[in-house]
N, C-alpha and C positions, 0 to 999 in steps of 0.2 A: 522608498526605503528598500535597500537591497536585502533580499531574503537568503540566508545561508542555511543549508541543511548540514548538520554535523552528525556524521555516522561514526559513533565511538562507543565501544562497549565498557570502558572504564568510567564509572560515575564521577570520580574526582576530575579526570581529564575533561569530561563533558561540562561539568560545572565551571571549572576554572576558565576554559577556553570560551565557553558560552558567555560568561559574565564579562570577560575582557572584550569580546567582540560586540556585545550589547552596549557597553560603554562607548564604543566607537560608532554607534548609531545603526548597527545592523539589527534586523529582525532575525531571530534564531528559532529553528526547529531542530529537534533531536531525534535520532534513531539509534537504538541500542545494539542493533546487529544488521547483518547484510540483508536478510529478507525484508526487515522493516525499512531499511534505507531504500531498497528498490521500490517498495510500495509507496513510501512517502515522496520519493522523487516524482512518481507519476501523479500522486494526489495533489501535491502543492506546487509542483514545478518551480523549484527554487532557482535563484539567479546563479548560485554556485553551490557545489557540494564539496565539503571537506571530508574525505574518506579515509578512515583509519584502515590500514592494511591488515593488521593483526587482529581480525575479528574471529568469532567462533567457527561454527561448521561451514558457513559461507564467508570466506575471507573477502577483503576489500577488492582484490583483483576480480573475483567472480561477480561480486555486486556491481562493479564498474562495467564489466563485460555485458551484464544483463541490462543495465541502464542505457548503455551506448547501443545495444542491439534493438531497443524499442524506439520506433519512429517518434513517439510522443516525448521521449526524454533524451534522445540521442544528442541534442544540441546543448544540453546543460553542461557547463564546464565542471570538471572534477579535478580537485587537487588532492593527491594522495598524501597522507600523513603517516609517518612511521618512525619508530625509534631507531631503525636500522638505516645507516647512512651509506651503505655499500652502493657502488655504481650499478651492480647487478640488480638491486632492488629498484632503483630509479628506472633502469631499462625495462624491467618487468612491468612496472606500473604504467609506463608510457605505452608499452605494447598492449596492455589490457584496455587502453583507451583513456587513461588519465591525461589531462591537459598539462599538468605540472605536478611537481613532487616537492615535498618539504619534510624536514626532519623534526622530531620531538627531542627535547622540549622545544615548543614553538617559540621562535623569535618573532614577536608580533610585528615589528616594522617590516621584516622580510616577508612574512605571510601577507600582510596588507598589500605590499607591492605585487605579490603574485596574484592576489584577488583582483587588484586593479588591472593587471595585464590580461587575465582571462575574461574579464567582463568588458574590456576594451575602452574603459574610461576611468578618469580619476575619481576617487571617492571624495565625497564632500565632507 
């Protein structure tokens, strides 16, 4: 089973996205902020991290940089999620180390395609 770590500070977004992905057969873990996301990435080593960019004091860019800087977690694919669809945000997310970028509200088929692409195989 593919384990996803969702780093999202909004409880409604966490709940809705988590339930939608669980129905698709994913195991889900949640982090409510950047520091918790960095710690959980190391503790559970998920298959993919869905990283909200607009977090509190440690935003998703910084959390991504920290995850990618750690040898134990550097190989975990990270997909940035943000309500901002500007190309500059995509560029900044990729520069921080994200493997892909998607916008909110989440288009589930598109996000599933991106998850498949970063893990390198089709989802069952």
